[in-house]
C-alpha positions as CSV (number, residue, x, y, z in Angstrom):
1,M,-25.9,13.2,-2.9
2,C,-22.7,14.7,-4.3
3,K,-19.9,12.3,-5.1
4,I,-16.3,13.3,-5.8
5,I,-13.7,10.8,-7.1
6,I,-10.6,12.3,-5.5
7,K,-8.1,10.4,-7.8
8,D,-9.6,12.1,-10.8
9,I,-9.4,15.6,-9.2
10,L,-5.8,15.0,-8.2
11,K,-4.6,13.9,-11.6
12,D,-5.5,17.2,-13.2
13,N,-4.7,19.7,-10.4
14,D,-2.2,20.3,-7.7
15,Y,-3.2,19.7,-4.1
16,P,-4.4,23.2,-3.3
17,Q,-6.5,23.4,-6.5
18,A,-8.0,20.0,-5.9
19,G,-8.8,20.9,-2.3
20,G,-10.5,24.1,-3.6
21,Y,-12.6,22.1,-6.0
22,V,-13.7,19.8,-3.1
23,F,-14.5,22.9,-1.0
24,D,-16.6,24.3,-3.7
25,V,-18.6,21.1,-4.0
26,M,-19.0,20.9,-0.2
27,E,-20.1,24.5,0.0
28,K,-22.7,23.9,-2.7
29,C,-24.1,20.6,-1.4
30,I,-23.9,20.5,2.4
31,P,-25.9,23.7,3.2
32,N,-28.6,22.4,0.9
33,G,-29.0,19.3,3.0
34,E,-27.1,17.0,0.6
35,T,-24.3,14.7,1.6
36,V,-20.9,14.7,0.1
37,T,-19.1,11.4,-0.5
38,L,-15.4,11.4,-1.2
39,N,-14.3,8.3,-3.1
40,M,-10.7,7.7,-2.1
41,E,-10.0,4.7,-4.3
42,G,-6.4,4.8,-5.5
43,V,-5.5,7.6,-3.1
44,E,-2.6,6.8,-0.7
45,V,-1.7,10.3,0.6
46,L,-3.6,13.5,1.4
47,P,-1.2,16.2,2.3
48,S,-2.1,19.2,4.5
49,M,-2.2,21.4,1.5
50,F,-5.2,19.5,0.2
51,L,-6.9,19.1,3.6
52,N,-6.4,22.8,4.4
53,A,-8.0,23.9,1.1
54,S,-10.9,21.6,1.4
55,I,-12.1,20.3,4.7
56,G,-10.2,22.8,6.8
57,R,-11.5,25.7,4.8
58,Y,-15.1,24.4,5.1
59,V,-14.8,23.9,8.9
60,E,-13.3,27.4,9.3
61,K,-16.2,28.9,7.4
62,Y,-19.1,26.8,8.6
63,G,-18.0,24.9,11.7
64,I,-17.3,21.3,12.3
65,A,-20.9,20.6,13.4
66,S,-22.1,21.2,9.8
67,L,-20.1,18.2,8.6
68,K,-21.7,15.7,11.0
69,G,-23.6,13.2,8.9
70,R,-23.0,15.2,5.7
71,L,-19.4,14.1,4.7
72,S,-18.6,10.5,4.1
73,F,-15.7,8.5,2.6
74,E,-15.7,5.4,0.5
75,K,-12.9,3.1,-0.5
76,I,-10.6,4.8,1.9
77,L,-7.4,3.3,3.4
78,S,-7.5,3.0,7.1
79,S,-4.4,5.1,7.4
80,L,-6.0,8.0,5.4
81,L,-9.1,7.8,7.6
82,E,-7.0,8.1,10.7
83,R,-5.2,11.0,9.2
84,I,-8.4,12.8,8.5
85,K,-9.8,12.1,11.9
86,D,-6.6,13.4,13.5
87,Y,-6.8,16.5,11.2
88,L,-10.3,17.2,12.2
89,K,-9.4,16.9,15.9
90,R,-6.6,19.4,15.5
91,I,-8.6,22.0,13.7
92,S,-11.8,21.9,15.8
């Protein structure tokens, strides 16, 4: 399992860079059968710039079906979870 603490990534990078980092981890782990867990503790906002560079880029390259059962979230605000669900509906 690959685990990413989003708060740590965001503190050292702008949103597109942080999203690119998440994409790189997803691209490495998911095709190998591993799951990716995004720890969202302390994260209150995820702008489109981050989502486009991470999840959106992954879905564009590999398809949404490849995420099923392979991407999970922990310590996430319900508002962020709804935002991600809405984002995935719009891009798929």
